[in-house]
N, C-alpha and C positions, 0 to 999 in steps of 0.2 A: 273465441273462436267464429270467423265469419262462417253463419251458417251454410253457406255454400262451398266450404272447404271440406274435403274429407278427410279421416285422420291420415291417409295415406300422403296427401298433400298438404298438410298444416304448414303454417310460415314458420320458418328459422330465424330468430332475431338475435344479432350481435348486440350486447350491452358495453360501453366502452366509457370506463369512468375511475379516475384514480382515488375516489372515496368509496371503500369495501361497501359501507352502511349503504350508500346510493345503488351500488351494484347488486346487492341484495335485495333492498326494497323493489327495484324494478324488476328482477327476477320472480320474485314472488308475485306480483302485479301481472306479469305477463304469461307466466306458468300457468297461473289459476285460469286463464283464459285459453288454455290449450295451445299455446304457442310453445315452439322449441326453443329454448334460451342458453347460448353461449356468453361467455363473460371474459373480459378483458380489462387489464388496470393499468394499462399504459397504451401509448400510440403503435411502439413497435410490436408490441404482443398483438395488436389489433390487427395490424396489416399481416403478420404471418396467419393468423387465425382465418382472416378471410381467403388468402391464397390456398389453405388447406381442407377448410370446409366452407363454401363460399354461402353466406347467409342470404334470406328474402329481402331483409332490410337492417340497417344500422341504426341504433341510438348513439350518438356520440357526444360526450363531454368536450368541451372546448378547452377549457383553463386544464391542461396535464401538463407536468415536468418533461424536459428533453424534447419532446413533439407534441404540439398541442393538436386540437382537433381540426383546425384549418389545413394544417400541414398536412394531416391523415387523410382527412377528404380529399386534398388537391392529389396527392400521390395516388389515390383510390381512382379519382377520376381521369388520371392519366394513363392508366394501364386498360388496355381493350378487354382484358380479362374480367375487370371490376368494375368500369365506369356506370355499368347501367342498375348498379346496384343501390336502391334510395338510401340518403343519409337524412336522419332527421336529428339536428343539433339539441342539446339540451345545455342550458347555460343559466349562470346568475348574472352574467352580462345582459344588460335591457336597453343598451343605447341601439339607435337605430341604425348607425353605421357597423356595428358590430352584425346586427342581423342582415346588414346589407352585404356585408363581406362574407358571411356564411352562405348566401346566395351565389354570390360571385365566384366561390370555389365549388358550387354544383351541389349544395344542399336541397332538399326539398321542402323542407319546414324547419321551424325553430320553437322551441318550447323553454318558456322562461322559468329559472328554478326560483324559489321550490315549486317542485310541479305537482299536480293534482294527478291523481290516478286515471280518474275518469278522462282527464284531457289527453294524456298519454295513449291510453287505450282508442280514444276517438281517433287522435291524430294517426296511429298506427293503423286503424281499421281504414281510415280514408286512403294513406297510401297505398295500402295492400289491394284495395278496390280499383284503384288508379291503374296500378302495376298488373292486376289481372284483366282489365278492359284493355291495357296496351297490347297482353299477350295474346287476346282474343282478336283484336285488331291485325296483328301481325299474322295470325293463322287465316284470317279471313281474305287478308291479302293475297297470300300466298296461292288460298285456293283460288282465288281469282285469276292470279297469273296462270295456274295450270290449268283453269278452264278456257283462257283467252288463247293459249297456246295450243291446245287441244282442237280448238275449234279453227284455228287457221292452218294446221297442219291438214283437217279434214277438207277444207275447203278447196285445197288444192287437187284432192281427189277425187272429190265429188263437187259437181256444178249445184246440186240439189241441196244442200245445206245453207245456202244464202240467208232463207227466210230464219234458220236457226241459228245464225250467225248475228242478223240484226238483234233477235232477242238477247242474247248472250251480251252484246255491246250494250244495248240499253241497261242490263243489269248493272254492268261493270262502269257505265258512266254515272249510274246512279250512287255507285258506292264510293266512286273518288270524289264527285262532288261533294260528298261530304266529309271530305279530308283534305282537298285541295280546290285553291280557284278555279274557276270556270275556264279563263285563259292558258293555266298552266297544263288543265287536263287537255283542251283542246290541242296544245303542243305535244303532250303525250300522244294523243290519238293517231298523230301527225307522224311519230315517230322523229320528233324532231329534240325530244329530249329538253329539259328545263335549266339550263345553266344557270349560274349567279346574274342577277343585274343590277345595274345600278340605277337609281331613280333620284335625279338631280333636286327634287322636289315633292315630299310626301309627307304625312301628320301623321304622328303617334299617338294613341292614347293608353294610358294604363289605370285602372282603377282596383281597390280592394274594397272588402266589405268591412268596416269598422264594427266592432264587437262580436266579430264571428270566431275568434279565439274564445273569448267567456263563454260565448253559446256552446262551442263543442266539449267544454267540461260538465254541462249541466242536461245534454239530451242524448240518446241514443246515436250510434252511428249511423244506421240505416236511415233515420230520421235526419240527420246532419247533411247526409249526403243527399236525399230527397231535396231538402230546402233550397240547398244549394243548385241542385238541376231545376228547378224552378225558377230561381232568379236568372242564371245564367240563360236558361232558355228565353226569358224576355229578352234578355240582351242579344240574344241571337236574332230575334224579331227585330231589334232596332238597328241591329247593324246592316239587316237586309233593307230594312225601310229606308236608310239613308243611304243605301248604296257602297258601303265599307266592307272593309275585308277582316274577318274576324282572325287573329293570327294563332292564339292559344289561350289557354286556363292555365294558372300555376296556383294550385291550392283554392284560395279564395280570391285570387287576383285575375283580373279578364284584361285583355290585350288586344287591341284593334287598330287598324290603319286606313287611312284614305290616301287614294292618289296611285294606287297599285294593285294589282300587277297591270291594271289598264290605267294609264294616267288620266288626270282630270283635273282642271284648272280650279275648281272650289272644293279642294280637299279639307281645306283648313276650315270652312265654313261648314261643310258637311261633319266634321268631327266635333264641332262647336256643339252643332246643334243635336248631335248625338249624346253628349255628356249632360247637355241640360236635361234631354229626356229620360237619361241613366238616373239622373237625380228624382225626377217625378214617378220613374217605377218604382224604385226602392222605397218610397214612402209608402207605397201600396203594400208590401210585404210585411207581415208581421207573423211571429210565431205563437204558437198555441198557449206561451207565456205573456202575450200579449206585449212583447217586446217589440219595438221599432228599430229599423236600422238606419243608417246613412251609409254612405260610400265616399270615400277620398280618391280623388281623380288628379291625374298629372296630364299636360298635353305638350308638345314639342313639336316645332316641324323643320324640315332641312333636308339634307342628302341621306339616303340609305342604300343597304344593298340588299339584296332580296333572292330568295332560291329555295330549291327543294332539295332537303336533307335526307338521307338514307336511301337504299336500295329496295328493301322489302316494307317496310314500315315507313311512307312518306311522310314529311313533315315540311311545310311552309313556313320559313322563317325570315326573321330580319336580323340586320347587324349595322353596327355604326354609331356614331357619337350621339345621332338624334334620338336613336332607342334610347341610349344610355341616360341621356339628360330628360326624356320623358319620364324614365323610370324614377328618377329623382325628384322630378315635380311630383309624382304620385304620392313616393314614400316619407317627403319631407313636406306634404301638404296637412291641410287639418278636415276632420272628419265633417261633410256636409259641404266642402268646398272644392272648387274646381281650379287649381292651380296652373298657369300657362308662363312661358318664358316670354321676353320682349319681342322676339319673333311673331309669336302669336298675335300679339297685342298690336303692334305695328299693320298686320295684314287686316285685321277684323276691327279694329278701334271704331271705324264709322257706322257699323252696323250692329256692334255689341255693346253692352254695358260692362266696363271693367272698373276694378277697385284697385288700385296699387297695394301690394304689400310691402314693397322696398328690398334691401339688398338682404339675400341669404347666403351663405355658404354651402355651396354645390361640391360635393366631392368630386376632384378631378378638375374641377372648370373653377374654383375660387367664388368670389362673390357674384352673385346674378340678381339682377332686379327682376323681379315675378310681380306677376297679377293675379287676383282673382276674377276668373268670369263669372258674371252675376246674372245675366239675361240678355236675350235679342232686344236691339231697339225698336220701339214701336213706330212705324212708319207715318210721317206726319201727314201725308196725304190722304 
C-alpha cells in the first residue's frame, strides 16, 4: 500500500477474470499490500459489482465468455457514474492492435499474461498515484475558483482591495499556466471561455519509452515514478525550448503538438527538431542498474480540433484523424526510430534526412508509405 495512504483511505480494487486461479493469485498479491479486493468471474457480475461498490481501480481480463473485457470497459466508460474509474487490462493477447483497442475503449494500462506480481503492483501503484494527483488538482482548482470568486465580490464592496486582487490573480495565473496553454488562460481571464477550435494545419508527436514495462517489474513504484518524472521534466524543457505545446502524458507516453493554440508556419520543423532532441536526451538517462533506454516516436501533420475539456479540472486536448495517425506512427514504429508520414516527408525533405520505410498497414487507414526521420541536413554554406 502507498505510504501516503492511511488505513481509512486504502484503495479498493476489483479483479475481473473468468479463471478462478488468476483471481485468487491477484487477490493474494494485492491483499498482502494492504489493498481491499473484490472479485468477479464474468463481465456481467463485474458491472453489477462496480455499480454497488465502486472500486478505486479495476484489473480486467480481456478474454471472457458472453461479455469480453473490451465490452465491459466500454460500458463502464459510457456511464458518468463509472467512467472515471481507471481500468488496467490483463490479457494473454500481446498484439499491438489488441493493446491499441484496449486504450481506444478507455483503458489506462495493459499488462500481458503471464504477469509478474511486482509488475502488477507497480502498475497499480502508478495509476493510484496518478489518480491521487488528479484529485489533488481538482481540489486545488476548486479552492482557486473559490478564492477568485471571493476576491471579485470583495472588490465590488471596497476599492482598497485592488492590490490583494492583483496578488491573487498572479497566483491563479501561475496555477492555470501549469494546466492550460497561455493563450487559453488569457481567454479565460477575459471571460471569453475557450470553445473547441479547428486548426487547419498542426503537427502532432507521440513518444513512448521502450523497456519501461520491464523496468516496472524490477524496481520499487516510487523509484519508477521518480525516474519517469525526470525524463518527462526534460521533455517539458525541450517543449518550451522549441515553442511547442505539451498536451498530456499517458503512463510512459508523451504527447506534444505544434501550431496551436497560437498558429505558426514552421510547426512541422519545430516538432522534427523536438523529436531529434528527445532521442539525444533519452540517451543520457540510465537507471541504477545501468540500463539505457530508447524511445519510439511517431509524427503526423494535418487538421485537428482542440479545446478545453471539463469545468473543474481543465484539460486542453486534441481530436481528429491527424491525432490518430500520429499515434499509429508511434505504436507501429521501432525502438530508437522516429516514424513519420508522407505528409511530413513532403514538408521537410529539403531540410532533413529521411529513409523510406515503405508501406505499412495502419489501422483505419490501410497501407501507408512511411519514413524514418534521421537527422537535420547540414547546410552547405
